[in-house]
All heavy atoms as an XYZ file, in Angstrom:
913
protein
N       0.818     -1.204      0.000
C       0.000      0.000      0.000
C       0.857      1.261      0.000
O       0.549      2.217     -0.693
C      -0.921     -0.068      1.246
C      -1.906      1.034      1.303
S      -3.150      0.794      0.031
C      -4.148      2.175      0.304
N       1.934      1.233      0.804
C       2.810      2.399      0.884
C       3.521      2.647     -0.447
O       3.720      3.778     -0.857
C       3.818      2.195      2.012
C       4.558      3.439      2.375
C       5.378      3.212      3.614
C       5.906      4.544      4.099
N       6.637      4.411      5.334
N       3.887      1.575     -1.140
C       4.559      1.689     -2.433
C       3.639      2.328     -3.468
O       4.065      3.137     -4.279
C       5.017      0.313     -2.898
O       5.582      0.399     -4.174
N       2.364      1.962     -3.435
C       1.389      2.529     -4.372
C       1.202      4.024     -4.115
O       1.084      4.817     -5.044
C       0.079      1.777     -4.236
C      -0.968      2.208     -5.210
C      -2.163      1.275     -5.114
N      -3.273      1.734     -5.868
C      -3.492      1.465     -7.138
N      -2.631      0.720     -7.794
N      -4.557      1.937     -7.749
N       1.195      4.420     -2.845
C       1.049      5.828     -2.485
C       2.248      6.629     -2.989
O       2.092      7.736     -3.509
C       0.930      5.959     -0.969
C       0.315      7.248     -0.511
C       0.234      7.290      1.005
C      -1.207      7.228      1.416
N      -1.372      7.402      2.872
N       3.449      6.089     -2.846
C       4.659      6.753     -3.348
C       4.631      6.884     -4.867
O       5.071      7.890     -5.425
C       5.910      5.989     -2.919
C       6.193      6.147     -1.443
O       5.685      7.061     -0.803
N       7.008      5.247     -0.913
N       4.114      5.870     -5.546
C       4.018      5.899     -7.002
C       3.052      6.995     -7.459
O       3.316      7.704     -8.433
C       3.571      4.529     -7.517
C       3.529      4.349     -9.024
C       4.925      4.552     -9.618
C       3.004      2.974     -9.386
N       1.957      7.148     -6.743
C       0.984      8.197     -7.080
C       1.618      9.576     -6.896
O       1.490     10.450     -7.758
C      -0.295      8.052     -6.230
C      -1.053      6.792     -6.654
C      -1.181      9.289     -6.357
C      -2.224      6.436     -5.748
N       2.319      9.789     -5.785
C       2.968     11.085     -5.553
C       4.053     11.354     -6.597
O       4.225     12.489     -7.049
C       3.560     11.165     -4.147
C       2.519     11.501     -3.133
C       2.024     10.699     -2.164
C       1.818     12.744     -3.021
N       1.054     11.346     -1.443
C       0.908     12.621     -1.955
C       1.853     13.941     -3.718
C       0.064     13.641     -1.570
C       1.005     14.970     -3.327
C       0.128     14.815     -2.266
N       4.780     10.334     -7.002
C       5.807     10.495     -8.035
C       5.169     10.895     -9.362
O       5.686     11.750    -10.085
C       6.609      9.207     -8.193
N       4.018     10.311     -9.689
C       3.315     10.653    -10.927
C       2.801     12.092    -10.886
O       2.883     12.828    -11.880
C       2.168      9.679    -11.161
N       2.265     12.506     -9.736
C       1.792     13.893     -9.582
C       2.957     14.857     -9.739
O       2.861     15.863    -10.444
C       1.082     14.083     -8.219
C       0.844     15.555     -7.933
C      -0.220     13.308     -8.193
N       4.075     14.561     -9.091
C       5.258     15.415     -9.185
C       5.760     15.500    -10.626
O       6.071     16.589    -11.119
C       6.362     14.885     -8.264
C       7.618     15.687     -8.307
C       7.691     16.946     -7.729
C       8.751     15.198     -8.955
C       8.840     17.695     -7.776
C       9.906     15.940     -9.009
C       9.955     17.195     -8.422
N       5.814     14.374    -11.326
C       6.264     14.362    -12.725
C       5.318     15.187    -13.593
O       5.752     15.930    -14.483
C       6.362     12.929    -13.237
N       4.004     15.081    -13.336
C       3.035     15.866    -14.104
C       3.216     17.361    -13.908
O       3.163     18.142    -14.869
N       3.448     17.778    -12.670
C       3.684     19.195    -12.388
C       4.955     19.669    -13.083
O       4.987     20.767    -13.667
C       3.749     19.443    -10.858
C       4.253     20.836    -10.546
C       2.387     19.212    -10.229
N       6.004     18.860    -13.046
C       7.264     19.229    -13.723
C       7.063     19.377    -15.220
O       7.572     20.320    -15.829
C       8.343     18.187    -13.435
S       8.963     18.246    -11.755
N       6.304     18.473    -15.831
C       6.049     18.544    -17.278
C       5.273     19.812    -17.619
O       5.575     20.501    -18.599
C       5.313     17.276    -17.753
C       6.278     16.092    -17.709
C       4.747     17.462    -19.153
C       5.620     14.747    -17.936
N       4.278     20.149    -16.819
C       3.501     21.373    -17.061
C       4.401     22.607    -16.948
O       4.325     23.521    -17.777
C       2.305     21.455    -16.091
C       1.660     22.832    -16.122
C       1.277     20.388    -16.427
N       5.278     22.650    -15.942
C       6.189     23.795    -15.767
C       7.147     23.936    -16.943
O       7.360     25.038    -17.456
C       6.963     23.662    -14.457
S       5.949     23.885    -12.989
N       7.719     22.844    -17.373
C       8.650     22.882    -18.507
C       7.930     23.320    -19.772
O       8.451     24.127    -20.552
C       9.341     21.510    -18.683
C      10.081     21.435    -20.005
C      10.290     21.244    -17.525
N       6.723     22.807    -19.995
C       5.957     23.217    -21.178
C       5.643     24.707    -21.138
O       5.742     25.402    -22.158
C       4.672     22.397    -21.267
N       5.282     25.226    -19.971
C       4.991     26.650    -19.840
C       6.218     27.488    -20.181
O       6.131     28.459    -20.937
C       4.515     26.956    -18.419
C       4.257     28.412    -18.178
C       3.112     29.014    -18.655
C       5.172     29.189    -17.483
C       2.875     30.363    -18.453
C       4.949     30.525    -17.269
C       3.799     31.115    -17.751
N       7.361     27.118    -19.642
C       8.597     27.855    -19.919
C       8.952     27.768    -21.400
O       9.339     28.751    -22.023
C       9.751     27.335    -19.037
C       9.491     27.706    -17.582
C      11.098     27.874    -19.508
C      10.416     27.025    -16.596
N       8.806     26.601    -21.982
C       9.150     26.406    -23.392
C       8.270     27.245    -24.303
O       8.747     27.887    -25.236
C       9.032     24.923    -23.760
C       9.330     24.625    -25.193
C      10.640     24.627    -25.648
C       8.311     24.359    -26.091
C      10.914     24.369    -26.976
C       8.577     24.097    -27.415
C       9.887     24.097    -27.870
N       6.966     27.241    -24.061
C       6.048     27.933    -24.956
C       5.975     29.439    -24.729
O       5.707     30.196    -25.648
C       4.653     27.321    -24.878
C       4.579     25.970    -25.528
C       4.301     24.850    -24.775
C       4.808     25.817    -26.881
C       4.245     23.598    -25.359
C       4.763     24.581    -27.481
C       4.478     23.458    -26.715
N       6.211     29.904    -23.508
C       6.139     31.342    -23.266
C       7.498     32.001    -23.368
O       7.578     33.207    -23.565
C       5.558     31.659    -21.872
O       6.412     31.108    -20.871
C       4.155     31.128    -21.736
N       8.563     31.250    -23.249
C       9.898     31.838    -23.281
C      10.110     32.674    -22.037
O       9.297     32.719    -21.136
N      11.259     33.361    -21.986
C      11.582     34.176    -20.816
C      11.144     35.607    -20.988
O      11.312     36.428    -20.118
C      13.075     34.105    -20.540
N      10.583     35.957    -22.144
C      10.201     37.352    -22.337
C       8.786     37.434    -22.880
O       8.320     36.552    -23.573
C      11.174     38.060    -23.253
C      11.275     37.431    -24.602
C      12.470     37.925    -25.357
N      12.831     36.719    -25.972
C      13.571     36.416    -26.958
N      14.154     37.152    -27.509
N      13.812     35.297    -27.470
N       8.150     38.521    -22.578
C       6.776     38.692    -23.031
C       6.623     39.910    -23.925
O       5.577     40.128    -24.477
C       5.853     38.810    -21.819
O       6.206     39.928    -21.055
N       7.627     40.714    -24.075
C       7.528     41.902    -24.908
C       8.832     42.174    -25.608
O       9.778     41.410    -25.520
N       8.867     43.268    -26.329
C      10.079     43.648    -27.032
C      11.093     44.224    -26.054
O      10.745     45.011    -25.192
C       9.751     44.689    -28.108
C       8.941     44.126    -29.247
C       9.676     43.061    -30.030
O      10.878     43.253    -30.332
O       9.074     42.031    -30.328
N      12.325     43.821    -26.204
C      13.387     44.315    -25.340
C      14.259     45.309    -26.093
O      14.367     45.269    -27.313
C      14.249     43.156    -24.833
C      13.496     42.236    -23.906
O      12.579     42.661    -23.228
N      13.872     40.984    -23.875
N      14.875     46.192    -25.334
C      15.848     47.120    -25.887
C      17.056     47.112    -24.957
O      17.021     46.513    -23.894
C      15.256     48.530    -26.010
O      14.856     49.014    -24.753
N      18.119     47.764    -25.386
C      19.331     47.811    -24.576
C      19.666     49.254    -24.246
O      19.492     50.153    -25.075
C      20.496     47.166    -25.317
N      20.139     49.462    -23.038
C      20.615     50.773    -22.609
C      22.100     50.651    -22.285
O      22.520     49.681    -21.649
C      19.853     51.251    -21.381
C      18.385     51.499    -21.653
C      17.604     51.939    -20.428
O      18.098     51.761    -19.291
O      16.488     52.449    -20.607
N      22.854     51.635    -22.728
C      24.299     51.638    -22.486
C      24.611     52.831    -21.589
O      24.264     53.966    -21.906
C      25.084     51.711    -23.809
C      24.693     50.526    -24.691
C      26.584     51.734    -23.541
C      25.267     50.579    -26.096
N      25.262     52.527    -20.467
C      25.602     53.541    -19.483
C      27.110     53.669    -19.380
O      27.834     52.677    -19.411
C      25.076     53.152    -18.099
C      23.571     53.110    -18.002
C      22.864     51.969    -18.351
C      22.867     54.212    -17.545
C      21.489     51.920    -18.255
C      21.493     54.177    -17.443
C      20.803     53.031    -17.801
O      19.437     52.987    -17.703
N      27.583     54.912    -19.254
C      28.990     55.181    -18.962
C      29.039     55.924    -17.637
O      28.432     56.984    -17.496
C      29.650     56.021    -20.051
C      31.092     56.343    -19.727
C      31.692     57.405    -20.639
O      31.025     57.841    -21.593
O      32.824     57.805    -20.364
N      29.730     55.330    -16.679
C      29.885     55.938    -15.362
C      28.521     56.293    -14.749
O      28.355     57.345    -14.139
C      30.793     57.165    -15.450
C      31.484     57.446    -14.138
O      31.559     56.598    -13.255
N      31.993     58.662    -14.002
N      27.522     55.406    -14.962
C      26.190     55.597    -14.402
C      25.266     56.499    -15.195
O      24.108     56.665    -14.841
N      25.744     57.079    -16.297
C      24.934     57.998    -17.100
C      24.539     57.310    -18.407
O      25.386     56.758    -19.114
C      25.739     59.266    -17.390
C      24.996     60.285    -18.211
C      25.862     61.494    -18.493
C      25.158     62.447    -19.424
N      26.017     63.518    -19.894
N      23.238     57.346    -18.739
C      22.748     56.751    -19.977
C      23.321     57.517    -21.165
O      23.138     58.726    -21.289
C      21.216     56.791    -20.027
C      20.557     56.218    -21.279
C      20.835     54.730    -21.409
C      19.059     56.488    -21.245
N      24.041     56.793    -22.049
C      24.644     57.459    -23.207
C      24.052     56.998    -24.537
O      24.168     57.697    -25.539
C      26.175     57.276    -23.240
C      26.563     55.800    -23.298
C      26.828     57.978    -22.072
C      28.036     55.562    -23.595
N      23.400     55.816    -24.551
C      22.823     55.330    -25.803
C      21.751     54.296    -25.501
O      21.872     53.514    -24.562
C      23.904     54.712    -26.687
C      23.429     54.286    -28.066
C      24.610     53.852    -28.932
C      24.203     53.427    -30.316
N      23.847     54.509    -31.197
N      20.692     54.300    -26.325
C      19.649     53.287    -26.255
C      19.565     52.608    -27.615
O      19.530     53.277    -28.644
C      18.287     53.916    -25.908
O      18.392     54.560    -24.632
C      17.190     52.872    -25.842
N      19.554     51.287    -27.601
C      19.397     50.500    -28.833
C      18.021     49.858    -28.750
O      17.796     48.942    -27.958
C      20.499     49.419    -28.955
C      20.300     48.599    -30.214
C      21.876     50.051    -28.918
N      17.094     50.362    -29.564
C      15.718     49.905    -29.451
C      15.427     48.652    -30.268
O      14.525     47.895    -29.940
C      14.757     51.019    -29.853
O      15.033     51.445    -31.161
N      16.176     48.398    -31.329
C      15.933     47.236    -32.182
C      17.095     46.262    -32.062
O      18.158     46.483    -32.632
C      15.751     47.686    -33.633
C      15.401     46.543    -34.563
O      15.047     45.446    -34.066
O      15.467     46.739    -35.782
N      16.892     45.177    -31.310
C      17.948     44.176    -31.154
C      17.905     43.118    -32.249
O      18.746     42.236    -32.286
C      17.846     43.512    -29.780
C      18.074     44.424    -28.585
C      17.949     43.635    -27.280
C      19.427     45.099    -28.659
N      16.923     43.193    -33.152
C      16.821     42.243    -34.261
C      16.793     42.978    -35.598
O      15.814     42.922    -36.333
C      15.550     41.397    -34.107
O      15.610     40.627    -32.950
N      17.875     43.671    -35.920
C      17.890     44.393    -37.189
C      17.992     43.413    -38.364
O      18.280     42.233    -38.183
C      19.148     45.259    -37.086
C      20.054     44.464    -36.204
C      19.141     43.782    -35.210
N      17.755     43.939    -39.573
C      17.872     43.100    -40.769
C      19.282     42.570    -40.936
O      19.494     41.473    -41.420
C      17.487     43.906    -42.020
C      16.009     44.278    -42.001
O      15.229     43.577    -41.323
O      15.650     45.260    -42.654
N      20.239     43.388    -40.547
C      21.640     43.018    -40.712
C      22.381     43.310    -39.411
O      22.139     44.311    -38.763
C      22.251     43.853    -41.844
C      23.573     43.322    -42.351
C      24.258     44.257    -43.326
C      23.482     44.458    -44.608
N      24.266     45.229    -45.598
N      23.293     42.421    -39.040
C      24.118     42.632    -37.846
C      25.001     43.860    -38.064
O      25.530     44.069    -39.155
C      24.988     41.391    -37.641
C      25.773     41.369    -36.369
C      26.514     40.052    -36.202
O      25.851     39.033    -35.917
O      27.744     40.052    -36.378
N      25.155     44.678    -37.027
C      26.008     45.861    -37.134
C      26.766     46.103    -35.840
O      26.395     45.585    -34.792
C      25.189     47.095    -37.525
C      24.234     47.583    -36.459
C      24.617     48.575    -35.558
C      22.946     47.068    -36.352
C      23.740     49.030    -34.580
C      22.067     47.518    -35.386
C      22.475     48.499    -34.502
O      21.605     48.944    -33.537
N      27.817     46.887    -35.940
C      28.650     47.217    -34.779
C      28.861     48.717    -34.706
O      28.773     49.415    -35.714
C      30.014     46.529    -34.883
O      29.878     45.136    -34.887
N      29.146     49.193    -33.496
C      29.501     50.591    -33.289
C      30.459     50.667    -32.122
O      30.554     49.743    -31.317
C      28.254     51.463    -33.070
C      27.394     51.023    -31.912
C      27.601     51.534    -30.639
C      26.365     50.101    -32.105
C      26.811     51.131    -29.579
C      25.564     49.697    -31.047
C      25.791     50.217    -29.780
N      31.194     51.761    -32.051
C      32.185     51.947    -30.987
C      31.674     52.911    -29.931
O      31.015     53.900    -30.244
C      33.501     52.475    -31.547
C      34.309     51.440    -32.276
C      35.718     51.934    -32.622
O      35.977     53.158    -32.554
O      36.543     51.083    -32.964
N      32.011     52.600    -28.692
C      31.776     53.497    -27.573
C      33.160     53.869    -27.048
O      33.908     53.010    -26.585
C      30.954     52.829    -26.455
C      29.588     52.372    -26.966
C      30.837     53.738    -25.246
C      28.607     53.496    -27.234
N      33.491     55.145    -27.174
C      34.782     55.628    -26.690
C      34.574     56.384    -25.392
O      33.763     57.303    -25.329
C      35.446     56.535    -27.736
C      35.813     55.798    -28.995
C      36.519     56.693    -29.992
C      36.813     55.883    -31.239
N      37.649     56.570    -32.185
N      35.298     55.967    -24.378
C      35.246     56.645    -23.093
C      36.637     57.192    -22.800
O      37.590     56.893    -23.520
C      34.820     55.689    -21.961
O      35.863     54.747    -21.729
C      33.536     54.949    -22.301
N      36.749     57.942    -21.725
C      38.072     58.451    -21.363
C      38.990     57.321    -20.890
O      40.197     57.478    -20.832
C      37.960     59.528    -20.292
C      37.370     59.049    -18.994
C      37.169     60.173    -17.991
O      36.867     61.303    -18.398
O      37.316     59.884    -16.797
N      38.389     56.157    -20.586
C      39.166     55.017    -20.114
C      39.497     54.003    -21.201
O      40.294     53.102    -20.970
C      38.414     54.314    -18.984
C      38.167     55.242    -17.820
O      39.075     55.872    -17.312
N      36.915     55.353    -17.412
N      38.853     54.093    -22.360
C      39.127     53.159    -23.447
C      37.960     53.029    -24.395
O      36.991     53.775    -24.331
N      38.064     52.044    -25.296
C      37.082     51.864    -26.360
C      36.511     50.452    -26.342
O      37.248     49.478    -26.187
C      37.731     52.128    -27.737
O      38.278     53.446    -27.737
C      36.734     52.001    -28.862
N      35.191     50.361    -26.529
C      34.508     49.086    -26.666
C      33.784     49.066    -28.007
O      33.185     50.065    -28.394
C      33.467     48.885    -25.560
C      34.072     48.753    -24.199
O      34.592     49.714    -23.654
N      34.000     47.572    -23.634
N      33.822     47.927    -28.688
C      33.037     47.732    -29.891
C      31.831     46.884    -29.518
O      31.976     45.768    -29.012
C      33.852     47.038    -30.994
O      35.011     47.829    -31.279
C      33.021     46.865    -32.264
N      30.642     47.434    -29.745
C      29.383     46.786    -29.408
C      28.764     46.266    -30.695
O      28.713     46.982    -31.697
C      28.396     47.771    -28.739
C      29.075     48.593    -27.646
C      27.149     47.069    -28.258
C      29.558     47.820    -26.468
N      28.275     45.025    -30.688
C      27.633     44.427    -31.854
C      26.195     44.084    -31.505
O      25.900     43.611    -30.413
C      28.391     43.172    -32.312
O      29.755     43.523    -32.567
C      27.797     42.593    -33.585
N      25.292     44.325    -32.487
C      23.865     44.072    -32.327
C      23.415     43.164    -33.458
O      23.778     43.383    -34.616
C      23.056     45.395    -32.383
C      21.562     45.131    -32.297
C      23.501     46.348    -31.298
N      22.619     42.152    -33.138
C      22.073     41.283    -34.176
C      21.379     40.072    -33.597
O      21.696     39.620    -32.498
N      20.419     39.551    -34.333
C      19.701     38.319    -33.985
C      19.089     38.375    -32.584
O      19.099     37.398    -31.852
C      20.616     37.113    -34.124
N      18.594     39.542    -32.190
C      17.936     39.661    -30.897
C      18.866     39.804    -29.716
O      18.435     39.743    -28.582
N      20.147     39.999    -29.971
C      21.143     40.072    -28.899
C      22.045     41.286    -29.071
O      22.103     41.894    -30.139
C      22.026     38.821    -28.909
O      21.267     37.665    -28.718
N      22.767     41.591    -28.006
C      23.784     42.637    -28.031
C      24.972     42.111    -27.234
O      24.791     41.369    -26.265
C      23.243     43.971    -27.466
C      24.246     45.113    -27.669
C      22.820     43.835    -26.024
C      23.659     46.504    -27.414
N      26.181     42.455    -27.660
C      27.371     41.983    -26.974
C      28.555     42.887    -27.256
O      28.538     43.674    -28.195
C      27.696     40.543    -27.349
C      28.048     40.287    -28.782
C      29.306     40.189    -29.312
C      27.154     40.082    -29.886
N      29.242     39.945    -30.660
C      27.939     39.870    -31.036
C      25.767     40.070    -30.014
C      27.378     39.639    -32.296
C      25.216     39.838    -31.268
C      26.018     39.626    -32.376
N      29.579     42.763    -26.416
C      30.829     43.486    -26.621
C      31.717     42.569    -27.456
O      32.134     41.506    -26.988
C      31.515     43.847    -25.284
C      32.835     44.548    -25.534
C      30.600     44.710    -24.431
N      31.974     42.958    -28.694
C      32.772     42.102    -29.573
C      34.266     42.342    -29.420
O      35.065     41.452    -29.695
C      32.340     42.271    -31.030
O      32.305     43.624    -31.397
N      34.647     43.534    -28.973
C      36.065     43.788    -28.677
C      36.172     44.970    -27.717
O      35.286     45.815    -27.653
C      36.872     44.051    -29.943
O      36.508     45.278    -30.529
N      37.268     44.968    -26.975
C      37.528     46.042    -26.018
C      39.032     46.141    -25.829
O      39.754     45.152    -25.971
C      36.840     45.761    -24.693
N      39.503     47.350    -25.515
C      40.941     47.508    -25.299
C      41.312     47.490    -23.816
O      42.391     47.927    -23.433
C      41.470     48.764    -25.994
C      40.834     50.048    -25.495
O      40.033     49.995    -24.539
O      41.135     51.108    -26.063
N      40.418     46.937    -22.981
C      40.738     46.800    -21.563
C      41.609     45.558    -21.356
O      41.681     44.682    -22.210
C      39.471     46.734    -20.716
S      38.344     45.410    -21.159
N      42.230     45.477    -20.196
C      43.195     44.404    -19.959
C      42.552     43.058    -19.644
O      43.076     42.021    -20.028
C      44.135     44.800    -18.814
O      43.376     45.034    -17.646
N      41.402     43.029    -18.973
C      40.861     41.740    -18.533
C      39.908     41.070    -19.518
O      39.656     39.882    -19.413
C      40.203     41.863    -17.158
C      39.020     42.793    -17.141
O      38.491     43.185    -18.165
N      38.600     43.161    -15.939
N      39.326     41.793    -20.446
C      38.437     41.266    -21.491
C      37.210     40.523    -20.935
O      36.594     39.722    -21.645
C      39.214     40.346    -22.431
C      40.341     41.018    -23.190
C      39.809     41.968    -24.245
O      39.118     41.533    -25.159
N      40.117     43.238    -24.119
N      36.837     40.779    -19.691
C      35.676     40.118    -19.091
C      34.400     40.453    -19.858
O      33.548     39.583    -20.060
C      35.527     40.526    -17.613
O      36.731     40.187    -16.936
C      34.364     39.827    -16.951
N      34.272     41.672    -20.315
C      33.076     42.081    -21.049
C      32.956     41.337    -22.382
O      31.857     40.978    -22.801
C      33.059     43.587    -21.269
S      34.533     44.238    -22.084
N      34.069     41.079    -23.029
C      34.064     40.339    -24.299
C      33.677     38.884    -24.043
O      32.876     38.300    -24.773
C      35.432     40.430    -25.000
C      35.451     39.591    -26.267
C      35.780     41.880    -25.316
N      34.220     38.308    -22.985
C      33.937     36.903    -22.661
C      32.549     36.698    -22.076
O      32.089     35.555    -21.992
C      34.999     36.364    -21.706
C      36.375     36.377    -22.283
N      36.726     35.678    -23.418
C      37.496     37.028    -21.900
C      37.988     35.889    -23.702
N      38.490     36.727    -22.794
N      31.864     37.769    -21.694
C      30.509     37.652    -21.136
C      29.535     37.118    -22.181
O      28.532     36.502    -21.834
C      30.030     38.994    -20.603
N      29.799     37.371    -23.441
C      28.954     36.850    -24.508
C      27.731     37.703    -24.782
O      27.624     38.844    -24.342
N      26.801     37.109    -25.509
C      25.593     37.806    -25.943
C      24.553     37.825    -24.829
O      24.405     36.869    -24.087
C      25.002     37.111    -27.161
C      25.918     37.088    -28.354
C      25.301     36.328    -29.508
C      26.245     36.330    -30.703
N      25.659     35.647    -31.863
N      23.818     38.947    -24.761
C      22.687     39.050    -23.848
C      21.447     39.414    -24.651
O      21.540     40.139    -25.650
C      22.934     40.047    -22.697
C      23.238     41.451    -23.224
C      24.058     39.545    -21.793
C      23.316     42.519    -22.134
N      20.287     38.911    -24.219
C      19.072     39.160    -24.984
C      17.805     39.240    -24.139
O      16.754     39.570    -24.659
C      18.892     38.061    -26.035
O      18.823     36.795    -25.416
N      17.885     38.924    -22.861
C      16.697     38.900    -22.007
C      16.725     40.047    -20.997
O      17.784     40.408    -20.491
C      16.605     37.574    -21.259
C      16.510     36.385    -22.163
N      15.403     36.107    -22.926
C      17.400     35.403    -22.442
C      15.605     35.019    -23.617
N      16.818     34.562    -23.349
N      15.539     40.572    -20.709
C      15.422     41.679    -19.759
C      16.081     41.315    -18.433
O      15.902     40.221    -17.920
C      13.954     42.029    -19.539
N      16.874     42.254    -17.934
C      17.575     42.052    -16.669
C      19.019     41.627    -16.823
O      19.798     41.731    -15.883
N      19.409     41.148    -17.994
C      20.792     40.738    -18.204
C      21.669     41.966    -18.425
O      21.230     42.964    -18.996
C      20.924     39.806    -19.403
C      20.305     38.452    -19.194
C      20.470     37.561    -20.411
O      20.202     37.973    -21.528
N      20.910     36.332    -20.172
N      22.935     41.878    -17.989
C      23.880     42.976    -18.161
C      25.245     42.454    -18.571
O      25.591     41.308    -18.308
C      24.065     43.792    -16.864
O      24.548     42.927    -15.845
C      22.787     44.448    -16.409
N      25.993     43.321    -19.227
C      27.417     43.120    -19.478
C      28.102     44.346    -18.909
O      27.690     45.477    -19.170
C      27.733     42.980    -20.984
C      29.230     42.961    -21.220
C      27.101     41.742    -21.561
N      29.161     44.120    -18.138
C      29.853     45.223    -17.483
C      31.316     45.221    -17.895
O      31.980     44.190    -17.844
C      29.749     45.102    -15.950
C      28.279     45.163    -15.525
C      30.562     46.184    -15.255
C      28.031     44.823    -14.081
N      31.806     46.378    -18.303
C      33.233     46.584    -18.539
C      33.698     47.527    -17.430
O      33.590     48.749    -17.553
C      33.496     47.172    -19.921
S      35.259     47.373    -20.268
N      34.174     46.951    -16.339
C      34.557     47.746    -15.166
C      35.690     48.725    -15.459
O      35.624     49.882    -15.022
C      34.910     46.831    -14.002
N      36.747     48.330    -16.194
C      37.824     49.295    -16.445
C      37.355     50.545    -17.200
O      37.879     51.629    -16.997
C      38.832     48.505    -17.279
C      38.570     47.071    -16.959
C      37.097     46.995    -16.715
N      36.346     50.374    -18.079
C      35.841     51.511    -18.860
C      34.601     52.141    -18.234
O      34.036     53.087    -18.794
C      35.524     51.070    -20.290
C      36.727     50.623    -21.040
N      36.636     49.960    -22.237
C      38.058     50.718    -20.781
C      37.852     49.669    -22.688
N      38.729     50.119    -21.814
N      34.147     51.589    -17.091
C      32.950     52.072    -16.397
C      31.736     52.068    -17.333
O      30.948     53.002    -17.368
C      33.190     53.453    -15.799
C      34.301     53.449    -14.773
C      34.554     54.820    -14.219
C      35.722     54.747    -13.241
N      36.139     56.035    -12.782
N      31.603     50.968    -18.104
C      30.555     50.832    -19.107
C      29.634     49.675    -18.717
O      30.102     48.610    -18.315
C      31.195     50.549    -20.471
C      30.306     50.692    -21.685
C      30.064     52.171    -21.976
C      30.964     50.042    -22.883
N      28.313     49.908    -18.822
C      27.322     48.879    -18.523
C      26.329     48.820    -19.672
O      25.804     49.849    -20.100
C      26.567     49.184    -17.201
C      25.461     48.166    -16.960
C      27.523     49.222    -16.029
N      26.079     47.608    -20.161
C      25.032     47.374    -21.161
C      23.956     46.567    -20.459
O      24.228     45.517    -19.881
C      25.563     46.604    -22.374
C      26.712     47.346    -23.021
C      24.439     46.351    -23.374
C      27.427     46.550    -24.081
N      22.721     47.064    -20.506
C      21.626     46.443    -19.770
C      20.437     46.247    -20.696
O      20.046     47.169    -21.415
C      21.255     47.351    -18.605
C      20.142     46.864    -17.739
C      20.069     47.714    -16.479
C      18.815     48.518    -16.447
N      18.624     49.256    -15.211
N      19.865     45.036    -20.678
C      18.650     44.765    -21.448
C      17.458     45.182    -20.597
O      17.342     44.788    -19.432
C      18.521     43.275    -21.814
C      19.729     42.791    -22.627
C      17.224     43.008    -22.570
C      19.823     43.358    -24.012
N      16.587     45.982    -21.175
C      15.382     46.429    -20.484
C      14.167     45.984    -21.286
O      14.226     45.843    -22.500
C      15.360     47.967    -20.282
C      16.466     48.394    -19.347
C      15.482     48.705    -21.598
N      13.096     45.749    -20.594
C      11.866     45.310    -21.237
C      11.085     44.458    -20.276
O      11.450     44.303    -19.115
N      10.012     43.883    -20.761
C       9.164     43.049    -19.924
C       9.664     41.620    -19.933
O      10.170     41.135    -20.927
C       7.730     43.083    -20.435
C       7.103     44.450    -20.319
C       5.675     44.450    -20.814
O       5.074     43.365    -20.906
O       5.178     45.525    -21.096
N       9.522     40.958    -18.814
C       9.887     39.563    -18.713
C       8.824     38.827    -17.909
O       8.222     39.395    -17.010
C      11.277     39.360    -18.074
O      11.569     37.965    -18.033
C      11.363     39.931    -16.685
N       8.607     37.558    -18.228
C       7.682     36.759    -17.453
C       8.425     35.841    -16.498
O       7.814     35.076    -15.768
C       6.800     35.919    -18.396
O       7.604     35.042    -19.149
N       9.741     35.933    -16.492
C      10.543     35.083    -15.613
C      10.607     35.668    -14.211
O      10.548     36.874    -14.031
C      11.940     34.932    -16.183
N      10.738     34.803    -13.212
C      10.902     35.255    -11.844
C      12.330     35.760    -11.606
O      12.549     36.609    -10.781
C      10.610     34.131    -10.853
C       9.132     33.790    -10.815
O       8.325     34.671    -11.154
O       8.793     32.658    -10.448
N      13.287     35.187    -12.327
C      14.692     35.570    -12.169
C      15.413     35.358    -13.473
O      15.052     34.483    -14.258
C      15.347     34.746    -11.078
N      16.437     36.167    -13.713
C      17.286     36.020    -14.883
C      18.660     35.646    -14.408
O      19.234     36.300    -13.543
C      17.334     37.324    -15.717
C      18.281     37.165    -16.897
C      15.954     37.704    -16.186
N      19.188     34.570    -14.974
C      20.508     34.093    -14.550
C      21.477     34.268    -15.693
O      21.212     34.012    -16.806
C      20.448     32.618    -14.135
C      19.503     32.479    -12.950
C      21.819     32.104    -13.788
C      19.250     31.074    -12.513
């Protein structure tokens, strides 16, 4: 009898997990259009409203501390090159979901995705 009860609870748990995974898969992590904001030393210097342009493009952000090349395309934005010593911002990769950031600490530069999200947390 106890084994049957455990089997029922395992089936209920598996069903809940399947429903959660299906919800995440079909709704994705975002519910609206996202844009990117670029800050230098805490001040907004540029907004990129279209992260899915027809063609991938890049632009440079020059600060008093150095230069970063930012690339936009396929719903994402990323630092493709930087003249800082640690290259952490380049290795951070592409970001595309609201709440994600790329930080270039030596240049005091922050790229942040803003928009609506249906996720409880962004990792």
